[in-house]
C-alpha positions in Angstrom: 63.8 171.4 31.3 61.1 172.6 33.6 63.7 173.9 35.9 65.3 176.0 33.1 62.0 177.7 32.3 61.6 178.6 36.0 65.0 180.2 36.1 64.3 182.5 33.2 63.0 186.0 34.1 60.2 186.4 31.6 59.8 190.1 32.2 63.4 190.7 31.3 63.0 188.3 28.3 60.0 190.3 27.1 61.9 193.6 27.6 64.9 192.1 25.6 62.6 191.1 22.7 61.1 194.6 22.5 64.5 196.2 22.7 65.8 194.1 19.8 62.7 194.9 17.7 62.8 198.7 18.4 66.6 198.9 17.9 66.1 197.3 14.5 64.0 200.3 13.4 66.2 202.9 15.0 69.7 201.5 14.2 71.0 202.3 10.7 70.4 199.7 8.0 73.3 198.2 6.1 73.0 198.2 2.3 75.0 195.4 0.5 74.4 194.8 -3.3 70.7 195.7 -3.6 70.0 193.9 -0.2 69.2 195.7 3.0 70.2 194.1 6.3 68.5 195.1 9.5 69.2 194.2 13.2 71.7 194.7 15.9 74.0 193.1 17.0 73.4 190.4 14.4 71.3 191.2 11.4 68.1 189.1 11.4 66.0 190.8 8.8 66.9 190.9 5.1 65.0 193.0 2.5 65.7 192.2 -1.1 65.6 194.8 -3.9 64.9 198.5 -3.7 62.0 198.5 -6.1 58.5 198.8 -4.5 56.9 197.0 -7.5 57.6 193.6 -5.9 55.4 192.0 -3.3 56.5 193.1 0.2 55.9 189.7 1.7 58.0 188.0 -1.0 60.9 190.6 -0.8 62.1 190.1 2.8 63.4 187.2 5.0 63.3 186.9 8.8 66.0 184.6 10.2 64.4 183.4 13.5 67.6 181.8 14.7 69.5 185.1 14.6 66.5 186.9 16.1 66.5 184.5 19.1 70.3 184.9 19.4 69.9 188.7 19.5 67.2 188.4 22.2 69.4 186.1 24.2 72.4 188.5 23.9 70.3 191.4 25.1 68.8 189.2 27.9 72.2 188.2 29.2 73.5 191.8 29.1 70.5 193.1 31.1 70.8 190.2 33.6 74.5 190.9 34.1 73.9 194.6 34.5 71.1 194.0 37.1 73.4 191.6 39.1 76.2 194.2 39.1 73.9 196.9 40.1 72.5 194.8 43.0 76.0 193.9 44.1 77.2 197.5 44.3 73.9 198.7 45.8 74.4 196.1 48.6 77.9 197.3 49.5 
């Protein structure tokens, strides 16, 4: 387990997390039956109801599993792109 944490590039992981959070605000929301879904590529934030009379903390749900999956997907994409860039730069 310790070896796994040493292999992770934490700067890229931090960048991935910020990209996922920023894209959630920029990417268009999906409206489904009075529910707003936020997140890309997998929606991880759900906002219930369109009325602002409800308590904001009680009207949304954050799915941490999907958020972690989104961060992992972006991390893998960035890591692959960096490796491809280094390979082409070398030759």
